[in-house]
N, C-alpha and C positions, 0 to 999 in steps of 0.2 A: 670493616666495621659491621657489626651485627645490626639487624633491624631495630632491636630493642635500644641499643646505644644511639643509633641515629635518631630514633623517635624521641629519646630523652634529650638529646642535643637540641632538636627542633623545639621541643617544649620549653626548654630552658631559655632559648633565645627569644621566645615570644613570637616567633614567626610561624605562619601556617602556610602549608603548601596545598595547592589545589590541583588535582589531576583533571586534565581536560580530555579524557578519552571520549571519542564520539561513538555512540552506539548506533549502528546502522540497523534499522528495522526493515526487514524485507517482508513485503506483503505476500500473503498466501495466494497462490494461483489455484483456480478451480477449473475443472473441465467445463466446457461451454454448455453441455447438456444440463449440468446442475444449476448453472446460472439461469439458463432458460426456464427450467422448472420453477424457479422462484423469482422470475422476472417481475411479477406483479408486486410482490412484497419488497423486493430490493430496489426496483427502478420505477415502479408504478406504471408499467406498460404490459401489454399482452405479449405472449410468446411470439406472435407473428411480427410484432414491431421489433422485438429482440432479433429475430431472424433477419430482418431487413438491415438492421444496424451491423450485423456480423456477416453479411453476404460475402464480402471480399476479404474477410479476416482469415489469414492463413494458419495461424497458430491454433492449436486445439484447446488452449487454456488461456485464462485471463484473470487478472485480479479484479476485485469488485470495483476499484477506482477506474481501471481501464475500461471495464464494461460500462460503467456509469457515463464516462466521457464519450464513448462511442455512441451510446443510446442518445445522449443529449445532442451530440453533433448530428446524428441522423434525424432527430426530430426538428432540428433548426435548419435543415437543408431546404433550399428553395425548390419548389416543384416547378418543373418546366413543361 
């Protein structure tokens, strides 16, 4: 059955169909040096604080959300 005929049948029956396709939105990863350069605007911290947050980070790239979470986590750490 062609698409046109199928659409006509659905229209005549009064039923509607809903497609539930999920769209997966992948965040863009940025090199750490770019995130560091803009750390004041993006995260409200100095580049030195950004360096501390990423001290043990092995990957050379991160999304803005990952970076934000690492910076927040770093700032909330208890000083011993």
